C-alpha positions in Angstrom: -72.4 13.9 242.3 -69.3 13.6 244.4 -65.8 15.0 243.7 -62.2 14.2 244.5 -59.0 16.0 243.5 -57.3 14.7 240.3 -54.1 14.4 242.4 -55.6 12.0 244.9 -55.0 8.3 244.6 -58.6 7.1 245.0 -60.6 4.6 243.1 -62.4 7.3 241.2 -59.0 8.5 239.7 -58.0 4.9 238.8 -58.0 3.6 235.2 -59.7 0.4 236.4 -62.6 2.0 238.2 -65.8 1.6 236.3 -68.4 4.2 237.2 -69.9 7.4 235.9 -67.3 10.2 236.1 -66.0 13.3 234.4 -63.1 15.7 234.8 -64.3 19.1 236.0 -64.0 22.1 233.7 -61.1 23.5 235.6 -59.3 20.1 235.4 -58.7 19.9 239.1 -61.5 17.5 240.2 -63.0 14.2 239.1 -66.8 14.4 239.6 -68.4 10.9 239.9 -71.4 8.9 241.0 -70.7 7.4 244.4 -70.4 3.7 243.4 -68.6 1.9 240.6 -66.8 -1.4 240.1 -63.1 -2.4 239.9 -62.2 -4.0 236.6 -58.6 -5.0 237.4 -58.2 -8.7 237.2 -55.4 -8.7 239.8 -57.3 -6.8 242.4 -59.2 -8.3 245.3 -61.8 -5.6 244.7 -62.4 -6.8 241.1 -66.1 -7.0 240.2 -67.1 -5.6 243.6 -69.2 -2.4 244.0 -66.9 0.2 245.6 -67.0 3.8 246.4 -65.0 6.3 244.3 -63.4 7.7 247.5 -61.9 4.3 248.6 -58.2 4.2 249.0 -57.1 2.0 246.0 -55.3 -1.3 246.0 -51.6 -1.7 244.9 -52.7 -1.8 241.3 -53.9 1.8 241.1 -53.1 3.3 237.7 -53.9 7.0 236.9 -57.0 7.3 234.8 -56.0 8.1 231.2 -58.3 11.1 231.1 -56.0 12.7 233.7 -52.8 12.3 231.8 
């Protein structure tokens, strides 16, 4: 498992990233499996296998579990 701050704009914190992930018990981290896929139809990354730590595209939207 990998982790990234819930405040970071990374693929793992984006609504459109599809991969195994959870918010940590303290609510400060997103814990995730390394690879997932982008599901945003407007993104050039759509359907591609990408790391959760990648800097997101212009269509990043905060994951609803973090709101």
